N, C-alpha and C positions, 0 to 999 in steps of 0.2 A: 303367602305363608307356605312353608314346606312341612309335610308330614314325615313320619319315620320312614315310610316307603320311599318317598322322594329323596330323603337324605341318603338312604342306602343306595338307591339307583344312581343318584348324583355322584356318590363316592366311587361306585364301580366305573362310571364313565370317566371320572376325573383321573383315577389311578391308571386306567388304560391309556388315556391321553398323555398323562405325565410320564409314564414309562416310555411311550413311543417318542415323546419329545426328548427325553434323556438320551435315548439311543441315537436319535438323529443329531443331537448336539455333540455327543461323543464322537460320532462319525465325522462331523464337521471339524472338530478339533484334530482328528486324525488327518483329515485332508489339509488342514492348516500346516501341519508338520511336513506333509508332502510338498505343499506349495513352497514352504521355506527352503527345502532342499532343492527343488527344481529351479527356483530363482537363483540360488547359490551356484548350482552347476551351470546355469546359463550365463553366468558372469554378471548377474544383477544389472541387466539393461534398464534403461529409462522406461518406466511403466506408463507409456503414452498410449492412448486409445486411437492414435492416428498414425498412418504410415508416414515414414520420414526417410531422409537420405542424409548421409554424412557429407558435409562440405569441407570442414577444416578440423584437423585433429591437433589439439594442443601439444601432444607428445612429439609432434614433428617440428615445433617452433624452436627458435634459437635458445630461448629459456623455457624448456618444456614443462608442462603441467598436465594434469589428468582431465582437463576440460576439453570440450569439443562443440562445434557448431553444427546443428541439424537444420535442414529445411523441412518444414511440415508439408506433406503432400495433401492437397485438398481431397476430401471424400468425393465419391461419385455424385454428380449433381451440383457441387459447389463450384462457383466460378470466381476466380481471383482477378481482381482489377489491378493491373500493374501501375495505375495512376494513384492508387490509394497508398497511404502512409504504411510502410511495413511495421510489423509488430515483432519485438524480440522479447521472449519470456525467459526469465532466469529463475530457477527453483532454488530453495535454500539447501545448503550443505551443512546441516546441523544435526548430524547423526543418521538421518535417513537418506535414501537415494532420491534421484530426480523423478519427477512425474506428476506431482500434484497440480501443476499448471495445465495439464492435459489428461487428467485422471479419468475423465468421462466426456461424452459429447457435450454436456452442459458444463463447460469449464472455460477458463480464460482463453485457451487455444480454440476451443469450439466456437465461442461467440465471435472471436476475431475472424475465423474462417467464414462463418455465416455472413459476416458483414463485408466480405470480399477483400480483406486485408491479406497481403502476403505475410506468412507467419514463420518465424524462426525460433529455435529453442536451443539454449545453451545448457548442455548436459555435462555430467562428470562421471568418472569411473570410480569403482569401489575403493581402489588403492591409489594413494598419491604417488607421484614420481619422486624418486629419491632426492631429498634436498629441496623439495618444492616449497615455495614461500607464497604468502598472500600477494606479494608484488608480482610474482610470475603469473598468478591467476589474473590479476588486474591487466597486465600486459596482453594476455591472451584474449580476454574479453574485449579489450579495445580493438584488437585486430579482427575479431569476429564481427564487431559492429561496423568496422570499416569495410569489411567484405559485403555486408548487407547494403551499405550505402552504395557501394560500387555496382551492385546488381540492380539498383532501382533508380536510374537517373530521371525517370518520369515522375517520381513521387513528389508530393507537394512539400516535403520537408524531410528531415532526418528521421530515422526510426524512432518510434515510441518504445521505450524499454520498460518492461514490467519486472520489478524485483519483489519476490515473495519472501517475507520474513528475513532470514539472514542475508539473502541476496539483495534485499532492499538497501541495507546500509552499505553493502559492497558497491551497488550501483551509485549511491549518493557519493561515496568516496571517489569513484572513478569519474563521475561528472564534475566533481570539484577540481579535478586535474585536467580532464579532457572535456571541457564544456562545448567543444566543437563537434562532438560525436552524436549527440542525442537530441531528439525532439522531446515532446512531453514525457516526463518520467512518472511512472505509477508505482508507488510503494505500498504494498499490501501487508498490513500487520508487521511492519518493519520498525525495529527499535533504533532510535538515534540518541535518545536521552536515557541513559541506562540507570541513573539513580532515581528517576521520577516514578511516581506511583503512590499508592496508599498502603499503609501497614496492614489494614484489614483485607483489602482486595488483592494485593500483590506482594505477598510475603516471600516470594521466590528471590526477591532482591537481596534478602538477608542471608541467603545460604552461603554466599561468598565470605561473609564475616564469620559465620559459624565454623568454616573450614580453615580460617586463617589466611584467606586470599588465594592467589593464583598458583601457589607452589605445588598444590596437589595435582593440578593438571600437568605440570611439568614432570612431576614424579611418575605419574601414570604413563606418560609418553616415553620417558627414559627407561622405565622398567620393561617396556615392550619394544625396545629397539627403535626409538624415534617414531613410534606410531601411537596415536591416540584413538581409542576405540569409540566410535560414535554411539555404541550401546550405552555408554555412561550418560550421554546427553539425553537419550530417549528415556532412560531410567529416571532422570530428573524431571522430565515432562510428566511421566506417569505418577510420580510421587506428589505432584501438585493436586491431583484429584483422586483420593483413595477410593471413593465410592465408585467412580467410573472404572478405575483400574482393576479393582478386586471384585466388583460385583455387577455394576450396571450393564457394562457392555456384554458380559456373558449371560446375564439374565435376559437381556433384550434378545439375544440370539436364541436362548432356550424358549422364551415365550412366543417367538415369531419364527421358529426354525423352518417352517414351510416356505417362507418368503424371503428370509434374511440371509440364507446360506451364501449366495453368490456375492452379495454386497459385503458380507463379513470377510469372505476369503479375499476379495479384491483389495479391501483396505488392509488386511493383515499382510498381504504380499508386500505392500509398500512399507507398512509400519515395522515389519520384521526384517527389512533389508538394511542392515547396519553398515555404514561406510566409515572409513578411517581418514584421519588427517595426519600430517607430520607434526612433530613436537613444536616446530617454529610457528606453524599456523595456529595451533590451539593456544600457545602461550601469547602470541600477538593478539588474538581475539580476546582472551580473558583479561590480560593486563591492560590493553589499550582501551577496550570497550566496556565489558561488563563490570570490571572492578575499577578501572581508572577513569572511565567516562571521558576519554581524551578526544574523541572525534568531534563532538560538539564544541569542545574547548579549543579546538585548533591546535592540538598538541601532538597529532599523529603525523609522522613524516614519511614521505615516499620518495626515494632517490634524492634525499636532501631537500625535498620540496614539502613545505608544511601544508597539510590539507586544510583548506578553509571552505566551509560549506557556503560562505557568502559568494564563492565563485561559481556556484551552480547557476548557469544562465537559463537553462531550459525550464519551461513551466513544470511545476511539480503537482501531482495529485497524490494525496495521502489518505488511505482508507484504513480506518481503525474501528474497533468495536468496544463497547462497554462490557461485553461478555467475554472479552479476551483477557485471561489472567496471565498470559505469557508476554504479550506486548500490549499493555493497556494504552488508552489514548494519550495519557501523559507522556509515556515513553516515545510515542510516535510524533508528538507535537511540541513538547517543551523546548526542544532545541531551537525552535523559531524564536522563543523568548530570549534565550541565551545568546544566540548568534546575532539577531537583528535588533532586539530591544524595543522596536516600534514598527508598526505597519507602514509608517511614512518612510522609514529606511528602506523597506522593500520597494516602494515606489521610486525613490531616488535612484536605486540601483537597477531599476527596470526588471525586478523579479516578480513572478506570479506564483503564488502557492494556493492551491485549492485543497481543502480537506473535507472528508465525509465520515460521519460517525454512525455506526449501526448500534441500536439500543441493546442487543442481547447475543448476537451470534458469537460462538467461541472461536478460538484461534484457528483451528483446523477448518472450521466452517467457512472462514473467509476465503480459503483456497479451493476447497472441495465441495462446498455446498451448492447443489444444483439451483436452488432458489436464488442464492446470492449471484451465481453466474448469470442467470436469466434477468436479473434486475440490476444489481449494482455494477457488475463487470460489463454487462452489455451497454448500460447507459454511459459509463465512462468512455468506452471505446467509440460509441456513437457520437460523443461530444468532444472528441479530441481536437478537431479543427476549431471549434468554438473556444475551447480552453486555450489553445494556442493564440487566439485572437483577443483574449481577455486583457484588459488593462492591467498594469502591474499592481500588486497589492495582495491582500489576504482575503480569501473567500471561503464560505462553506457551501458545498454542493448539496442540494436538496432534490430528492426524487419523489414525485407525487403521481397519483393516478391521473392520466390524461383526460381532460375535459374536451370532448369533440366540439363543443359549442364555444370554447374560449377563442379570443382573438388569435389569429395566425395558427390555429390548431393544425391546419393542413401541413405546416412546415415540420411537424414532428410526427413520425410514424410510430407504430407500436402502441403499447399500453401505458406509457409513462411520459411525464413531462418533467423537464429539468430546469432548475433555477439556481442562480448563484447569489448568495447574500453576502454583503460586505461584512467583514469581521475586523476586530482590532486585536492587538496583542493582549489587552486586558481581558478580552473574551477567552483567550487561551489560559490566562492566569486563573480565571474563574473555574476552569476544569480541574484544578488542584484543590481538593477539599481541605487538606491540611496545610495549604499554602507553602508546600515544599520544605516544611520545617525539618524533616528528618534527613534531608540531603547532606547536612553538615556531618551527620554520622558516617555517611559513606565516604566522605573525604578522609576521615580518620582510618576507616577500613582500608582505603587505598594506600595510605601511608604504611600501615602495618603490613599489608600485602607486599609492598615494595621491600620492606625490611626483611620479611620472611624469605622472599625470593633471593635476596642477596645472600642470606645465610645458607639457604638451600644450595645455591650455585657454588658457593665457596666450600662448604663442608660435606654435603651429602651427594650432590650430583655426580661427581667422579666415581664414587663407590656404587651408586645405583646403576650408572651406565655400564660399569664393569661387571656387575652382577646380572643385569638384565640382557636382553637381546631379542632377536627375531623369534627364536624358538620358544623362549619363555612367553613372548607376546602372543604366539599362537595358542599356547596352552591357556593363558589367561583369557584370550578371546573366546575360546570354546567353552570355558568354564563359567562365563558370565551368565547370571541367572536368566536373563531374557532369552539367550540362545538355548539354554537348557529347557526353558519353558516350551519352546517350539519343538525341540527334539524329543521331548518326553513322550508325545503321542504322535506316531507316524507309522508308515508301513514297516519301519524297522522294529517296531514294538512286537513282541511275541503274540500279543493278543489282537493284533490288527486284523487278521482274517476273521476272527469271531466278531469283532466290532463291525466290520463291513457287512458280514452276513446278517447279523442281527438288525442292523440299520436298514438293509434292503428289505427284510421281512416286515419291519415296522412301517416302512414307506408303502409297501404293497397293501398292508392292512390298516392304513391310517384311519383313525377315528377321532377327529378333533372334537373337543368338548365345547358345549355351548358357552358363549361369553357370560351368561347370567348364572352359570353353575356356582353354587355357594362355596364349594371347595376351591375352585379357581380364584374366586374373590378373596378367600383367606390366603391363598398363595400370594396374590398380588399385594395384599396388605402386609404380609411378612416380608416381601421383597422391599417394599417401601421402608419398613422399619429398619432392615439391614442397611439400606442405602443411607438413610438419615443418620443412623448410628455411626457409620463410617465417615460421613460428612462432619459430624460433631467431633469425632476423634481427630480428623484433619484440622478442623478449626482450632481445637485445643493445642495440637502440636504446633500450628503456625503461631498462635498467640505466645506460646512458651518460647519459641525461637525468637520472635520479635523482642520479647522482654529480656531474654538472655543477651542478645546482641546489643540492645540499648544499654544494658547494665555494663557490659564489658567495654564497649567502644564509646559510651556517652561521656559527658563532661566530668562525671565522677569516676570514670574508669580510664581507659587508655586515651580518651579524648583530652584528659588533663596533661598527659605527656606529649601527645601529638595533636595539638589543637587543629581544628578544621582550617584548611586553607581558605583564603578569600574566595567567595563564590563569584560567578560570572555576572551577576545582576548589575553590580556597580559599573563594571567595564562595558557591558552591553548598553547600559543607559547612557554612559558617556559617549559611546560610538553613535547612539541614536541621536543625541543632542548635536553632535558634530555633523551628522548626516542632514539633520533638519536645517542647520545654519547654511550648509553648502547647498542644499536643495533649494532653499529660498533664494539664495544668490543666483543660482542658475535659472530659476523660474522667472525672476524679475528681468534677467537679461533677455529672455525670449518672449516675454508676455505680449509684446506688440508685433511679433513676427507671425507670418502665416497668411493663409488665404481661406477660401471657401471650405475646403476639406478640413483644415485645422479648426475652423470655427464649429463645424458640425461635431467633431470629436470633443471639443471643449464643452459645448452645450450638453452633449451626451454624458460626459463624465460628471458635469455639475448636477445633472438630473439623477445620475446613479448615486452620487453622494447624498442627495436629498431623499431618494426613495429607498436606498439601501438594498436593492435587489434588481437583478436583470434576468430575464427569461432566456432560455436557450433559443426559443423560436425568434425572439427579438434579435439575438446575435446572428442567427441565420439570415434574417431579413437584412440586417446591416451588412453582412458579407455580400449578399446579392446586390444591394444598392451600391456598395463600394466597387464591386466588379464592373457594374454598368457605368459608374462614374469614371473609373479608370479607362474603360474603353473609349469613352467620350474624350477624355484628356488626350489619349493617343491620336484620336482622329481630328480633334478640333484645333482651331488656331489659338495661339497664345493671346492672352488679354494684354492690351497695351500697358506698359509700366510694370509688368511682372516678369519673373524668370522661372525657368523650369524647376520643378521639384527635384529633390535629390534622386539620382538614378536608382530604380528598383524600390523606391519608397512605397510602402503599401499601408493598408488600413491599420495593421498592428503597430507599425512604426509610428504612424500618426498618433495612435492611442497612447503609446508609451511616452512620446514627447509631451503631449497635452496633459497626460496624467501628472507629470512632474509640475506643470504650471498650475493646474487646478488644485493639486494637493498642497503646494507650498505657498501659492499666492492666489487664493480663491477669489478674493474681492477684486484684485487687480485683473485677474483673468476675465472676469465678467465685464468689468468696466472697459476692457479693450476690445470687446466683441464688435462694436460699431466700426472700429478701424479695419477689422478683418472682413466685415460685411458692409461695404459702402452703400449698397442699393437696397431698397425695400424688397425687391424681388429676391435678392440673395438671402436676406434675413428670413423671409417667410419660408423659403425652401429649406434653409438650414434648420430652422426650428421644427419644420414638418418632418424632416429626415430623422432628427434626433428623437422627436416625439414618437415616430413610428417604431423605431428600434426599442425604445423604452416602453412602448405600448401605453403611452400617457395621454391618449386622445381624450379620455374622459376628464382628466384634470385640466387640460387645455381648454376644453369646451365649457368648463365651469368658471364663470367670470370671477367668482369669489375665492377660487383656489390660489394658494401661494404661487404655484407655477404660472398660472395665467397672469397674475398681477406682475410678477417679476418680468415675464416676457414683454408685457406691454410697457412697463416703465423703462426697461433697458433698451429694447430694440424698436419700440413704437410700432409693433405689429398687432394686428387684430387676432387675439387668441382663438376666437371661434373659427376664423378663416383658416389658420394654420392647423387647427384640430381637424377640419374637413380635409385639408391636404394630407395630413398624416394618416387619416382614415383611408384615403385613396391609395396611399403608398403601402398600407398594410395588407392589401390584396396582392399575394405573390404573383398572380398572373398579370397584374397591372403595374408591378413595380418597375419593370424595364421601360414600359411606356411612359410612366410618370416621370422617371428620371430623365427621359429624353426630352421632356418638355421644360426641364429646369434650365437655369442659365448655364452657360458654358463654365466648366469647372475652372476656378481661379487658381493659378499656380502660386506657390509660396513666395512671399516677397523676398527680394534680395536683401541680404544683410550687409550693411556697410562695413 
């Protein structure tokens, strides 16, 4: 309990602390204005925490653009392994400048360097080249990646390319055209299905309908001399969360000004660095993607070539979060439903897609969160080679605390263990709580947008371009509220000397209040009330927007005049059925072909289909055993009656071929195993190898388990014996010795 004296004393302490915090916060805001001006005068360079050197400048290319390729120089003490797969990081060009991929030591670039990867960064300048198009940017990025490939002939494969947010869909589009360029593709918070989401959680989708479509973006660019100001996009992001924009981030600084100053200024340097695009770029983005949703539909053309996401041959890793209200999981994943229709279609095409969902991190946290970098990004990069060796199909990546006593635990370093769980397209459909019912609405919005753009281009655009220009664009740029916000308090302000002096005095006499001070607790309570009130206002605004757009564009509004076009579900389902028929035909043709290695892959895949999960450490063991097996194949004699396997054929190739057989002809695949494994010794060793990779020793040792019964019935081997052999193989130190004792690897049978 507090007496009157305590309350008065507490009030005195609180007011001293509150006044000092106010002065320090005001001084931090002054410094923010200075940082904004300094960054502007420096040319807004990429805000990377790592030394780097320029390798290629897109402005020097035949079709110039404002992009460039940087090589990241490792910090002192970091050793780069030239035999490791190079990493290329591309940041979003969505209003802000580049740098979030290497914003701090614990970042995508930081964890890649610590893992020994050569790292490259594709950056961009604040102003586009005159007449620059998205196609020019794509050409430049392709040349940059080709240069990275040229520099690393010893790497185990092509570079792994990380696309953050907007850069993610750009990477996917490039991979659909140049599938020969990339190793595993990592898309972080990247939208590919722009109509997907929930009305309650993702109301930003409706803003295009409220504004009548894409014409306003074209109008803004035309008024400014073919320049679209990225500050408009940043303003849209800020409007999503009124509480954070108008109160929370400033109160957090005020409440923790002794420790938050540097972090706040670092973030504001990036957040306030607004970049511009050409009119063609923003119009193509808004019309083709955010309003038209044409990328997933295969309706975007590049040099007369229609972009088809089915052509992406590299394994894909998609990282999304339920806390992301800019790119929710549905926008990151629903394109798989529309493009493929079935997980079996992925298998037939030899495509591997891995996704990972975080329960709560926000959009920016995906890229700049230190904890996310140390956990999710680090585990993705540590698992690249295992992801590249996964069989085709759809998987969800899970990260759990590492159990040092688990089987094969020594094969995973660090604090985490990774597993891959098999998923179906129906699992992705289940992520849509409203079953995508509102997407028909966006089809009507897209048609209205197209009509409005036609009218704007015919009647208004010539006059707007004649009225506007570069000079007016500069005036509009500097008058934007976000820039004025930064300029309002800086050393240019007449009161800046007093603010600086008062803050220095407060810092020298700093008297922080105790956390249990009742007046401080009242302050915190008031802050929560303000934040919650702004949240309620934002929710009410969003609900009103959704209702208004539904009324205007729904079946009783413009939807009656412009009915929704047929969605992609029917066509994707038809494609999936055709793929399944063709896949089964191909599987039956190959079901009796192969030898020892094919049989091991087949058993492994059948076990994976049964168990639904495979551990990273099992995949690592499988790669070790496959390498040893390959070395024996190179050194050993051919078995009579067999022919050599295809030149360069490796474990991943075997997995892809056998996945087709096991997926589309599962019963026939198992029935043909005795043909591929003619001797008991072959059968025991094959089952033991697959069991070791799947870590299924316990199931094989249990005579009542379905796996043990199936093995005994099909191959007439003793499950207990093969369980012991699998256990022996599960010791990494003994793996090479064990494989050396196995029968000579049988080559794939000749096909008549």
